[in-house]
Each structure stands twice: as C-alpha cells, then as structure tokens.
C-alpha positions as CSV (number, residue, x, y, z in Angstrom):
1,M,189.2,159.8,84.5
2,S,192.5,159.4,83.8
3,K,193.3,154.6,82.9
4,K,195.7,154.7,86.1
5,D,192.6,156.1,88.3
6,S,189.8,153.8,86.6
7,I,192.5,150.6,87.7
8,K,193.2,152.0,91.2
9,E,189.3,152.2,91.7
10,N,189.0,148.1,90.4
11,I,191.9,146.7,92.0
12,G,189.6,149.0,95.0
13,T,186.5,147.6,94.3
14,L,188.0,143.6,93.7
15,R,189.5,143.9,97.3
16,A,186.2,144.8,98.8
17,F,184.9,141.5,96.9
18,A,187.9,139.5,98.4
19,I,187.5,140.5,101.6
20,L,183.6,140.4,101.4
21,F,183.5,136.4,99.8
22,L,185.9,135.6,102.1
23,T,183.8,137.3,105.8
24,S,181.3,134.3,104.5
25,I,183.3,131.9,103.8
26,F,184.2,132.3,107.7
27,G,181.1,132.8,108.3
28,V,179.4,129.6,106.7
29,L,182.0,127.5,108.3
30,G,181.8,129.3,111.8
31,Y,177.6,127.9,111.4
32,A,178.6,124.6,110.5
33,V,180.8,124.3,113.1
34,A,178.8,125.3,116.1
35,N,175.9,123.9,114.7
36,F,176.9,120.4,113.6
37,E,174.1,118.7,115.6
38,S,171.2,120.7,114.0
39,L,172.7,121.4,110.0
40,D,171.2,118.9,107.5
41,F,172.7,118.1,104.4
42,F,169.9,121.1,102.7
43,K,171.3,123.0,104.9
44,M,174.7,122.5,104.0
45,F,174.2,122.0,100.5
46,A,172.6,125.2,99.6
47,G,175.3,127.4,101.9
48,I,178.2,125.6,99.2
49,I,175.6,126.3,96.1
50,I,175.4,129.9,97.2
51,L,178.9,130.9,97.7
52,I,179.8,129.0,94.4
53,F,177.3,131.5,92.6
54,F,178.9,134.1,94.3
55,S,182.9,133.9,93.3
56,F,181.6,133.0,90.0
57,Y,179.3,136.3,89.1
58,I,182.3,138.2,90.8
59,C,185.1,136.8,89.0
60,F,183.2,136.5,85.2
61,Y,180.7,139.2,85.4
62,Y,182.3,141.9,87.2
C-alpha cells in the first residue's frame, strides 16, 4: 500500500473513533440528564473515568 493510501486509511479510522467518542459523550450526558435523580456520585464518577480512559487510549495508543 502506498503512503498516500495508508494516510487516507488512518484518517478514516480516526474519523470513526471521533464519531464513536462523540456519540458516547452524548449518550452519557443524555443518561445523566434523563436520570438525574437516581444518579449517584459513583455512577457519574465511573462514567467520566471510563470516557477519559478511552479518549487517552485512542489518542496515545493508536
């Protein structure tokens, strides 16, 4: 595969990860807004930590 094709493939993969990340952020925020009364600190903290972990994983290990 040529260098141009590999760069295009990397851009496509990173675009897919960006869409996945944005969708997960909106999902977590939507859940938090819809279930604000039943949401405790542990669930909110766990959701934020998981999102941060996945974003660092995608940014630094890909």
